[in-house]
C-alpha positions as CSV (number, residue, x, y, z in Angstrom):
1,X,62.5,-55.2,-31.2
2,X,58.9,-55.9,-30.0
3,X,56.7,-58.2,-32.0
4,X,52.9,-57.6,-32.0
5,X,50.9,-60.8,-32.9
6,X,47.5,-60.6,-34.5
7,X,45.7,-64.0,-34.6
8,X,43.1,-65.3,-37.0
9,X,39.3,-64.7,-36.9
10,X,38.6,-68.0,-35.3
11,X,41.5,-67.9,-33.0
12,X,43.1,-66.1,-30.1
13,X,46.5,-65.5,-28.6
14,X,46.9,-69.2,-27.7
15,X,48.1,-69.8,-31.3
16,X,51.3,-67.9,-30.4
17,X,52.0,-70.1,-27.4
18,X,53.8,-72.6,-29.5
19,X,56.3,-70.2,-31.0
20,X,59.9,-70.0,-29.6
21,X,61.0,-66.5,-30.4
22,X,64.1,-64.5,-29.5
23,X,62.1,-61.3,-29.2
24,X,59.1,-60.4,-27.0
25,X,55.7,-61.1,-28.6
26,X,52.8,-59.0,-27.5
27,X,49.4,-60.6,-28.5
28,X,46.9,-58.0,-29.8
29,X,43.5,-58.7,-28.4
30,X,40.5,-58.3,-30.8
31,X,38.2,-55.5,-30.0
32,X,34.4,-55.2,-30.8
33,X,33.8,-53.7,-34.2
34,X,31.6,-50.6,-34.4
35,X,28.5,-50.8,-36.7
36,X,29.4,-49.9,-40.3
37,X,33.0,-49.5,-39.4
38,X,35.5,-50.1,-42.3
39,X,38.3,-52.5,-41.9
40,X,40.8,-49.6,-42.2
41,X,39.1,-47.7,-39.3
42,X,38.9,-50.9,-37.2
43,X,42.6,-51.5,-37.8
44,X,43.4,-47.9,-36.7
45,X,41.6,-48.5,-33.4
46,X,43.2,-51.9,-32.9
47,X,46.7,-50.5,-33.5
48,X,46.5,-48.1,-30.6
49,X,48.0,-50.8,-28.4
50,X,51.3,-50.5,-30.4
51,X,54.1,-48.5,-29.0
52,X,55.3,-46.4,-31.9
53,X,58.2,-44.9,-29.9
54,X,60.3,-48.0,-30.4
55,X,61.0,-50.4,-33.3
56,X,58.3,-53.0,-33.8
57,X,57.3,-55.8,-36.1
58,X,53.9,-57.3,-36.9
59,X,53.1,-61.0,-37.2
60,X,49.6,-61.6,-38.6
61,X,48.0,-65.0,-39.0
62,X,45.2,-65.7,-41.5
63,X,42.6,-62.9,-41.0
64,X,45.1,-61.3,-38.6
65,X,47.5,-61.0,-41.5
66,X,45.0,-59.0,-43.5
67,X,44.5,-56.7,-40.5
68,X,48.4,-56.5,-40.2
69,X,48.5,-55.3,-43.8
70,X,46.0,-52.6,-43.1
71,X,48.0,-51.5,-40.0
72,X,51.2,-51.6,-41.9
73,X,49.9,-49.1,-44.4
74,X,49.3,-46.7,-41.6
75,X,52.1,-47.2,-39.1
76,X,54.9,-48.6,-41.3
77,X,56.4,-51.1,-39.0
78,X,60.0,-52.2,-39.4
79,X,58.8,-55.6,-40.6
80,X,55.5,-57.3,-41.3
81,X,55.3,-61.1,-41.3
82,X,52.3,-62.8,-42.8
83,X,51.5,-66.4,-41.8
84,X,48.9,-68.4,-43.8
85,X,47.5,-65.1,-45.0
86,X,47.3,-62.7,-48.0
87,X,48.8,-59.4,-49.0
88,X,46.2,-58.4,-51.5
89,X,42.6,-59.4,-52.4
90,X,43.9,-61.2,-55.5
91,X,45.6,-63.8,-53.3
92,X,42.2,-65.0,-51.9
93,X,40.1,-67.6,-53.5
94,X,37.9,-66.1,-56.2
95,X,34.8,-67.7,-54.7
96,X,35.4,-65.6,-51.5
97,X,35.2,-62.4,-53.6
98,X,32.1,-63.7,-55.4
99,X,30.4,-64.4,-52.1
100,X,31.3,-60.9,-50.9
101,X,29.7,-59.3,-53.9
102,X,26.3,-60.9,-53.2
103,X,26.1,-59.4,-49.7
104,X,24.6,-62.7,-48.5
105,X,26.6,-63.0,-45.3
106,X,24.9,-60.0,-43.7
107,X,21.5,-61.8,-43.7
108,X,22.8,-65.1,-42.2
109,X,22.3,-65.8,-38.5
110,X,25.4,-65.8,-36.3
111,X,25.1,-69.5,-35.5
112,X,25.9,-70.5,-39.0
113,X,29.5,-69.2,-38.5
114,X,30.2,-72.0,-36.0
115,X,31.6,-74.8,-38.1
116,X,31.1,-78.5,-37.4
117,X,34.2,-79.6,-35.5
118,X,35.1,-82.5,-37.9
119,X,34.8,-80.1,-40.9
120,X,36.9,-77.5,-39.1
121,X,39.6,-80.1,-38.3
122,X,39.8,-81.0,-42.0
123,X,39.8,-77.4,-43.3
124,X,42.4,-76.2,-40.8
125,X,44.4,-79.3,-41.3
126,X,45.5,-80.0,-37.8
127,X,46.0,-83.0,-35.5
128,X,45.7,-80.7,-32.4
129,X,41.9,-80.9,-32.4
130,X,41.7,-80.3,-28.7
131,X,43.2,-76.8,-29.0
132,X,41.3,-76.0,-32.2
133,X,37.9,-77.1,-30.7
134,X,38.7,-75.0,-27.6
135,X,39.4,-71.9,-29.7
136,X,36.3,-72.4,-31.8
137,X,34.2,-72.9,-28.7
138,X,35.4,-69.6,-27.3
139,X,34.9,-67.7,-30.6
140,X,32.4,-64.8,-30.5
141,X,30.2,-65.7,-33.4
142,X,29.1,-62.2,-34.1
143,X,32.7,-61.2,-34.4
144,X,33.4,-64.2,-36.7
145,X,30.5,-63.1,-38.9
146,X,31.9,-59.6,-39.1
147,X,35.5,-60.8,-39.8
148,X,34.4,-63.2,-42.6
149,X,32.4,-60.5,-44.2
150,X,35.4,-58.2,-44.1
151,X,37.6,-60.9,-45.5
152,X,35.4,-61.6,-48.6
153,X,34.9,-57.9,-49.2
154,X,38.5,-56.9,-48.8
155,X,39.6,-54.6,-51.6
156,X,43.3,-54.0,-51.0
157,X,45.6,-54.1,-54.0
158,X,48.5,-52.3,-52.4
159,X,51.8,-54.1,-51.7
160,X,53.6,-53.1,-48.6
161,X,57.3,-52.8,-47.9
162,X,59.4,-55.0,-45.6
163,X,57.3,-58.0,-45.8
164,X,58.0,-61.7,-45.1
165,X,55.5,-64.4,-46.3
166,X,55.3,-67.8,-44.6
167,X,52.8,-70.2,-46.2
168,X,52.0,-73.9,-46.2
169,X,51.9,-75.8,-49.4
170,X,48.7,-77.6,-48.3
171,X,46.7,-74.6,-47.0
172,X,43.1,-75.2,-47.9
173,X,41.6,-71.9,-46.7
174,X,44.1,-69.5,-48.3
175,X,46.1,-71.6,-50.8
176,X,49.4,-70.0,-51.8
177,X,48.8,-68.1,-55.1
178,X,50.9,-65.1,-54.6
179,X,54.1,-64.0,-56.4
180,X,57.5,-63.0,-55.2
181,X,59.5,-64.4,-52.3
182,X,57.8,-66.7,-49.8
183,X,59.0,-69.1,-47.2
184,X,57.0,-72.2,-48.1
185,X,56.4,-74.9,-45.4
186,X,56.2,-78.3,-47.1
187,X,52.9,-79.9,-46.3
188,X,52.0,-77.1,-44.0
189,X,48.3,-76.4,-43.5
190,X,46.3,-73.5,-42.2
191,X,46.9,-74.2,-38.6
192,X,50.7,-74.6,-39.0
193,X,51.3,-71.7,-36.6
194,X,50.7,-74.4,-34.0
195,X,51.6,-77.7,-35.8
196,X,54.8,-76.4,-37.4
197,X,55.8,-73.8,-34.8
198,X,59.4,-74.8,-34.6
199,X,60.0,-74.2,-38.3
200,X,58.0,-70.9,-38.3
201,X,59.9,-69.7,-35.2
202,X,63.2,-70.3,-36.9
203,X,62.2,-68.3,-39.9
204,X,60.9,-65.4,-37.8
205,X,64.0,-65.3,-35.6
206,X,66.3,-65.4,-38.7
207,X,64.4,-62.7,-40.6
208,X,64.2,-60.2,-37.7
209,X,67.8,-60.8,-36.7
210,X,69.0,-60.3,-40.2
211,X,66.9,-57.2,-40.7
212,X,67.8,-55.7,-37.3
213,X,71.6,-56.3,-37.7
214,X,71.8,-54.9,-41.2
215,X,69.4,-52.0,-40.5
216,X,68.0,-51.9,-44.0
217,X,64.7,-52.4,-45.8
218,X,65.5,-55.4,-48.0
219,X,64.7,-58.9,-46.6
220,X,66.4,-61.7,-48.5
């Protein structure tokens, strides 16, 4: 089974380099949003890289998890794995939704979406500041602005089938507030896709192996 990996809004495919998976992972490269394009339509365009003729799974990290949810509603992958992310808008901080309602982000200059590095290190909760800084330095700020605006205005309330949640107990950006089954990483923070890659890899390998061998839709 192929795995398609969708990284976070301030990240790129380098966050997947630390995983040790038993299945091939294909990073999905971000594309430039079209003016006034909805997140659903953007997700449809992004999903064109996916080969639907064979079984596949999605792994979405942070904002990439939100995009993975939107793609899952369209393509119905065999399995969707969300890391440090959310399945519905109600799992995001209420303040995010409040900011979204104001429409304020649209009027802000792109440069304000480039966080100070010491603040970013604290929020992402990582000791790997070299990688984090490199990723932030390479981030397209206009894309970051668009992605954050889509995040705070996300309206999804639909649950999706065949989902695995992996979340850190110390995540500051998207604290775990969901219900149902979740694989909690003790003291894991938002950048745990890198810092706790071994544990996350073990969970992903186990879930995909179990699901593939049993050929059913229930993940335990």
